[in-house]
BALOBA-1460 file (C-alpha; in Angstrom, 3 decimals):
// residues 194
<rec num="1" residu="e" x="-8.836" y="-0.308" z="-29.531"/>
<rec num="2" residu="l" x="-9.786" y="2.475" z="-31.960"/>
<rec num="3" residu="v" x="-10.008" y="5.119" z="-29.234"/>
<rec num="4" residu="l" x="-7.178" y="4.012" z="-26.941"/>
<rec num="5" residu="g" x="-4.731" y="2.782" z="-29.575"/>
<rec num="6" residu="s" x="-4.507" y="-0.849" z="-28.418"/>
<rec num="7" residu="p" x="-6.431" y="-3.324" z="-26.257"/>
<rec num="8" residu="i" x="-6.339" y="-2.397" z="-22.568"/>
<rec num="9" residu="l" x="-6.847" y="-5.308" z="-20.188"/>
<rec num="10" residu="f" x="-5.915" y="-3.513" z="-16.961"/>
<rec num="11" residu="r" x="-5.586" y="0.048" z="-15.758"/>
<rec num="12" residu="s" x="-3.493" y="1.734" z="-18.404"/>
<rec num="13" residu="n" x="-2.129" y="4.879" z="-16.745"/>
<rec num="14" residu="l" x="0.768" y="3.420" z="-14.753"/>
<rec num="15" residu="g" x="3.340" y="5.244" z="-16.889"/>
<rec num="16" residu="l" x="1.649" y="8.586" z="-16.229"/>
<rec num="17" residu="e" x="1.240" y="7.914" z="-12.504"/>
<rec num="18" residu="l" x="4.882" y="6.911" z="-12.160"/>
<rec num="19" residu="w" x="5.983" y="9.982" z="-14.157"/>
<rec num="20" residu="i" x="3.937" y="12.396" z="-12.020"/>
<rec num="21" residu="a" x="5.401" y="10.821" z="-8.869"/>
<rec num="22" residu="n" x="9.017" y="10.536" z="-10.027"/>
<rec num="23" residu="n" x="10.473" y="13.594" z="-11.709"/>
<rec num="24" residu="d" x="12.650" y="16.602" z="-10.871"/>
<rec num="25" residu="i" x="9.868" y="18.505" z="-9.084"/>
<rec num="26" residu="a" x="7.973" y="15.558" z="-7.546"/>
<rec num="27" residu="k" x="6.976" y="15.407" z="-3.892"/>
<rec num="28" residu="p" x="6.110" y="12.119" z="-2.140"/>
<rec num="29" residu="r" x="2.520" y="12.969" z="-1.219"/>
<rec num="30" residu="y" x="-0.357" y="13.721" z="-3.572"/>
<rec num="31" residu="m" x="-1.395" y="16.765" z="-1.546"/>
<rec num="32" residu="d" x="2.092" y="18.318" z="-1.930"/>
<rec num="33" residu="n" x="2.659" y="17.365" z="-5.574"/>
<rec num="34" residu="h" x="0.527" y="20.059" z="-7.240"/>
<rec num="35" residu="a" x="3.294" y="21.423" z="-9.468"/>
<rec num="36" residu="a" x="3.948" y="18.033" z="-11.080"/>
<rec num="37" residu="q" x="0.232" y="17.377" z="-11.445"/>
<rec num="38" residu="l" x="-0.320" y="20.714" z="-13.195"/>
<rec num="39" residu="l" x="2.644" y="20.120" z="-15.483"/>
<rec num="40" residu="y" x="2.099" y="16.458" z="-16.456"/>
<rec num="41" residu="q" x="-1.513" y="15.464" z="-15.710"/>
<rec num="42" residu="p" x="-3.719" y="15.701" z="-18.842"/>
<rec num="43" residu="t" x="-6.689" y="16.576" z="-16.639"/>
<rec num="44" residu="y" x="-4.985" y="19.868" z="-15.712"/>
<rec num="45" residu="n" x="-2.698" y="20.503" z="-18.697"/>
<rec num="46" residu="d" x="-4.362" y="21.131" z="-22.065"/>
<rec num="47" residu="g" x="-1.125" y="20.407" z="-23.955"/>
<rec num="48" residu="e" x="-0.911" y="16.949" z="-22.383"/>
<rec num="49" residu="a" x="-4.608" y="16.345" z="-23.092"/>
<rec num="50" residu="e" x="-4.000" y="17.155" z="-26.758"/>
<rec num="51" residu="q" x="-1.069" y="14.730" z="-26.877"/>
<rec num="52" residu="i" x="-3.283" y="11.938" z="-25.531"/>
<rec num="53" residu="k" x="-5.796" y="12.685" z="-28.288"/>
<rec num="54" residu="e" x="-3.081" y="12.661" z="-30.953"/>
<rec num="55" residu="l" x="-1.145" y="9.593" z="-29.773"/>
<rec num="56" residu="g" x="-3.924" y="7.522" z="-28.228"/>
<rec num="57" residu="e" x="-3.895" y="6.546" z="-24.578"/>
<rec num="58" residu="a" x="-1.779" y="3.397" z="-24.955"/>
<rec num="59" residu="l" x="1.059" y="5.117" z="-26.832"/>
<rec num="60" residu="y" x="0.892" y="8.153" z="-24.543"/>
<rec num="61" residu="m" x="1.257" y="5.924" z="-21.462"/>
<rec num="62" residu="k" x="4.137" y="4.003" z="-23.078"/>
<rec num="63" residu="r" x="5.845" y="7.315" z="-23.741"/>
<rec num="64" residu="d" x="5.457" y="8.336" z="-20.088"/>
<rec num="65" residu="m" x="6.739" y="4.929" z="-18.970"/>
<rec num="66" residu="a" x="9.829" y="5.475" z="-21.116"/>
<rec num="67" residu="k" x="10.275" y="8.989" z="-19.658"/>
<rec num="68" residu="v" x="10.048" y="7.789" z="-16.065"/>
<rec num="69" residu="t" x="12.328" y="4.809" z="-16.718"/>
<rec num="70" residu="n" x="14.983" y="7.126" z="-18.164"/>
<rec num="71" residu="w" x="14.513" y="9.581" z="-15.303"/>
<rec num="72" residu="i" x="14.953" y="6.828" z="-12.696"/>
<rec num="73" residu="k" x="18.133" y="5.613" z="-14.435"/>
<rec num="74" residu="g" x="19.472" y="9.180" z="-14.447"/>
<rec num="75" residu="h" x="18.400" y="10.028" z="-10.884"/>
<rec num="76" residu="p" x="18.647" y="6.822" z="-8.817"/>
<rec num="77" residu="s" x="19.278" y="8.532" z="-5.474"/>
<rec num="78" residu="r" x="16.323" y="10.911" z="-5.922"/>
<rec num="79" residu="f" x="14.097" y="7.959" z="-6.882"/>
<rec num="80" residu="v" x="15.231" y="6.005" z="-3.817"/>
<rec num="81" residu="g" x="14.600" y="9.069" z="-1.643"/>
<rec num="82" residu="l" x="11.068" y="9.588" z="-2.986"/>
<rec num="83" residu="t" x="10.309" y="5.863" z="-2.671"/>
<rec num="84" residu="a" x="11.659" y="5.716" z="0.896"/>
<rec num="85" residu="a" x="9.618" y="8.789" z="1.886"/>
<rec num="86" residu="r" x="6.424" y="7.284" z="0.421"/>
<rec num="87" residu="t" x="7.106" y="3.934" z="2.110"/>
<rec num="88" residu="l" x="7.608" y="5.580" z="5.490"/>
<rec num="89" residu="q" x="4.532" y="7.775" z="5.017"/>
<rec num="90" residu="f" x="2.390" y="4.789" z="4.013"/>
<rec num="91" residu="w" x="3.094" y="3.153" z="7.364"/>
<rec num="92" residu="f" x="3.254" y="6.407" z="9.356"/>
<rec num="93" residu="p" x="0.838" y="8.774" z="7.549"/>
<rec num="94" residu="l" x="1.248" y="12.539" z="7.628"/>
<rec num="95" residu="n" x="-1.568" y="15.027" z="7.376"/>
<rec num="96" residu="s" x="-2.428" y="18.411" z="8.845"/>
<rec num="97" residu="r" x="-4.117" y="16.944" z="11.945"/>
<rec num="98" residu="l" x="-1.362" y="16.143" z="14.443"/>
<rec num="99" residu="v" x="-3.620" y="14.163" z="16.785"/>
<rec num="100" residu="q" x="-4.741" y="11.941" z="13.914"/>
<rec num="101" residu="n" x="-1.094" y="11.429" z="12.907"/>
<rec num="102" residu="g" x="-0.244" y="10.399" z="16.459"/>
<rec num="103" residu="l" x="-3.142" y="7.969" z="16.684"/>
<rec num="104" residu="l" x="-2.281" y="6.365" z="13.331"/>
<rec num="105" residu="w" x="1.367" y="6.029" z="14.314"/>
<rec num="106" residu="i" x="0.397" y="4.422" z="17.648"/>
<rec num="107" residu="l" x="-1.929" y="2.083" z="15.761"/>
<rec num="108" residu="t" x="0.869" y="1.122" z="13.364"/>
<rec num="109" residu="i" x="3.316" y="0.430" z="16.202"/>
<rec num="110" residu="a" x="0.676" y="-1.512" z="18.173"/>
<rec num="111" residu="s" x="-0.174" y="-3.571" z="15.091"/>
<rec num="112" residu="l" x="3.510" y="-4.452" z="14.664"/>
<rec num="113" residu="g" x="3.413" y="-5.717" z="18.264"/>
<rec num="114" residu="g" x="0.290" y="-7.700" z="17.412"/>
<rec num="115" residu="l" x="2.051" y="-9.167" z="14.389"/>
<rec num="116" residu="a" x="4.894" y="-10.290" z="16.670"/>
<rec num="117" residu="c" x="2.351" y="-11.918" z="19.023"/>
<rec num="118" residu="a" x="0.749" y="-13.648" z="16.044"/>
<rec num="119" residu="w" x="4.180" y="-14.967" z="15.037"/>
<rec num="120" residu="r" x="4.542" y="-16.524" z="18.497"/>
<rec num="121" residu="n" x="1.003" y="-17.828" z="18.918"/>
<rec num="122" residu="q" x="-0.903" y="-17.887" z="15.622"/>
<rec num="123" residu="r" x="1.446" y="-18.648" z="12.742"/>
<rec num="124" residu="t" x="-1.379" y="-19.114" z="10.249"/>
<rec num="125" residu="a" x="-2.862" y="-15.723" z="11.117"/>
<rec num="126" residu="f" x="0.615" y="-14.200" z="11.029"/>
<rec num="127" residu="w" x="1.265" y="-15.439" z="7.483"/>
<rec num="128" residu="i" x="-2.134" y="-14.339" z="6.204"/>
<rec num="129" residu="l" x="-1.830" y="-10.805" z="7.620"/>
<rec num="130" residu="f" x="1.848" y="-10.475" z="6.789"/>
<rec num="131" residu="s" x="1.026" y="-11.472" z="3.203"/>
<rec num="132" residu="v" x="-1.556" y="-8.684" z="3.022"/>
<rec num="133" residu="w" x="1.038" y="-6.199" z="4.268"/>
<rec num="134" residu="v" x="3.650" y="-7.406" z="1.781"/>
<rec num="135" residu="a" x="1.382" y="-7.717" z="-1.266"/>
<rec num="136" residu="y" x="-0.862" y="-4.636" z="-1.052"/>
<rec num="137" residu="p" x="1.271" y="-1.503" z="-0.529"/>
<rec num="138" residu="p" x="4.296" y="-1.733" z="-2.885"/>
<rec num="139" residu="v" x="2.624" y="0.064" z="-5.798"/>
<rec num="140" residu="y" x="1.925" y="2.983" z="-3.432"/>
<rec num="141" residu="y" x="5.626" y="3.248" z="-2.643"/>
<rec num="142" residu="l" x="6.186" y="4.130" z="-6.311"/>
<rec num="143" residu="v" x="3.349" y="6.591" z="-7.080"/>
<rec num="144" residu="q" x="2.321" y="9.792" z="-5.327"/>
<rec num="145" residu="l" x="0.959" y="8.778" z="-1.956"/>
<rec num="146" residu="d" x="-2.491" y="9.701" z="-0.702"/>
<rec num="147" residu="n" x="-3.722" y="8.799" z="2.804"/>
<rec num="148" residu="p" x="-6.830" y="6.901" z="1.578"/>
<rec num="149" residu="y" x="-4.570" y="4.332" z="-0.137"/>
<rec num="150" residu="r" x="-4.033" y="2.729" z="3.278"/>
<rec num="151" residu="l" x="-7.764" y="2.339" z="4.003"/>
<rec num="152" residu="p" x="-8.312" y="-1.029" z="2.257"/>
<rec num="153" residu="i" x="-5.938" y="-2.694" z="4.751"/>
<rec num="154" residu="h" x="-6.752" y="-0.518" z="7.763"/>
<rec num="155" residu="w" x="-8.749" y="-3.403" z="9.202"/>
<rec num="156" residu="s" x="-5.499" y="-5.390" z="9.536"/>
<rec num="157" residu="f" x="-3.937" y="-2.662" z="11.693"/>
<rec num="158" residu="l" x="-6.997" y="-2.632" z="13.957"/>
<rec num="159" residu="l" x="-7.116" y="-6.432" z="14.163"/>
<rec num="160" residu="l" x="-3.431" y="-6.844" z="14.945"/>
<rec num="161" residu="a" x="-3.318" y="-3.976" z="17.444"/>
<rec num="162" residu="s" x="-6.337" y="-5.465" z="19.249"/>
<rec num="163" residu="y" x="-4.781" y="-8.918" z="19.202"/>
<rec num="164" residu="g" x="-1.505" y="-7.551" z="20.560"/>
<rec num="165" residu="f" x="-3.219" y="-5.690" z="23.419"/>
<rec num="166" residu="a" x="-5.415" y="-8.683" z="24.266"/>
<rec num="167" residu="s" x="-2.349" y="-10.923" z="24.298"/>
<rec num="168" residu="l" x="-0.580" y="-8.542" z="26.670"/>
<rec num="169" residu="l" x="-3.609" y="-8.547" z="28.960"/>
<rec num="170" residu="g" x="-3.696" y="-12.336" z="29.056"/>
<rec num="171" residu="g" x="-6.388" y="-12.938" z="26.459"/>
<rec num="172" residu="f" x="-6.083" y="-15.197" z="23.408"/>
<rec num="173" residu="p" x="-3.785" y="-17.806" z="25.001"/>
<rec num="174" residu="v" x="-4.744" y="-20.330" z="22.309"/>
<rec num="175" residu="t" x="-1.938" y="-21.176" z="19.915"/>
<rec num="176" residu="d" x="-1.901" y="-23.028" z="16.609"/>
<rec num="177" residu="k" x="-0.427" y="-25.977" z="18.466"/>
<rec num="178" residu="a" x="-3.248" y="-25.956" z="21.014"/>
<rec num="179" residu="i" x="-5.851" y="-25.735" z="18.270"/>
<rec num="180" residu="g" x="-4.248" y="-28.646" z="16.431"/>
<rec num="181" residu="n" x="-4.237" y="-30.727" z="19.613"/>
<rec num="182" residu="s" x="-7.846" y="-30.065" z="20.528"/>
<rec num="183" residu="i" x="-9.970" y="-29.505" z="17.462"/>
<rec num="184" residu="g" x="-10.860" y="-32.727" z="15.726"/>
<rec num="185" residu="s" x="-9.417" y="-34.942" z="18.463"/>
<rec num="186" residu="d" x="-11.206" y="-38.074" z="19.630"/>
<rec num="187" residu="e" x="-11.651" y="-36.571" z="23.092"/>
<rec num="188" residu="v" x="-13.616" y="-33.605" z="21.732"/>
<rec num="189" residu="a" x="-15.780" y="-35.928" z="19.661"/>
<rec num="190" residu="e" x="-16.480" y="-38.111" z="22.741"/>
<rec num="191" residu="r" x="-17.462" y="-35.065" z="24.832"/>
<rec num="192" residu="r" x="-19.940" y="-34.029" z="22.161"/>
<rec num="193" residu="g" x="-21.379" y="-37.531" z="22.072"/>
<rec num="194" residu="l" x="-20.296" y="-38.206" z="18.495"/>
């Protein structure tokens, strides 16, 4: 509390991250947002570093949260544009390697097909994976986007794309209904000699 200015239970720099990502010179992606980083990030700007020392981290972050809130109120269309660009680029990443972009985009589209197959055949799996997709990325729609932010849920894209392709090829015909009718039934128990 003495160093930061107040108790910090969770990551405290949300105000700063939002401010760097949402301002007059902001770009959607981290790799393109150098000007805003140099201007507002205390790591790169000695004046900002001094203000953190003077105010304490908690007050400094509250100040940045107030700045970004006022900026969003004054520039709603620019905020929506930056947020939409980050959302699109989260699902369809952009980087300097065109082949990698293409493969990631194909993977995203294939995983959407797999999600549709899961909706038809595996509702429980659908809801679990859909929940991951709904719960994890929203914060990255609001801050400067970096390609590694997608990595913690990359497994879900691979799983769903594989499931979708296997379903198209005739694999995984088992549905939730079929599982409910077979697993735990008396017939299965009899076959196992229980």
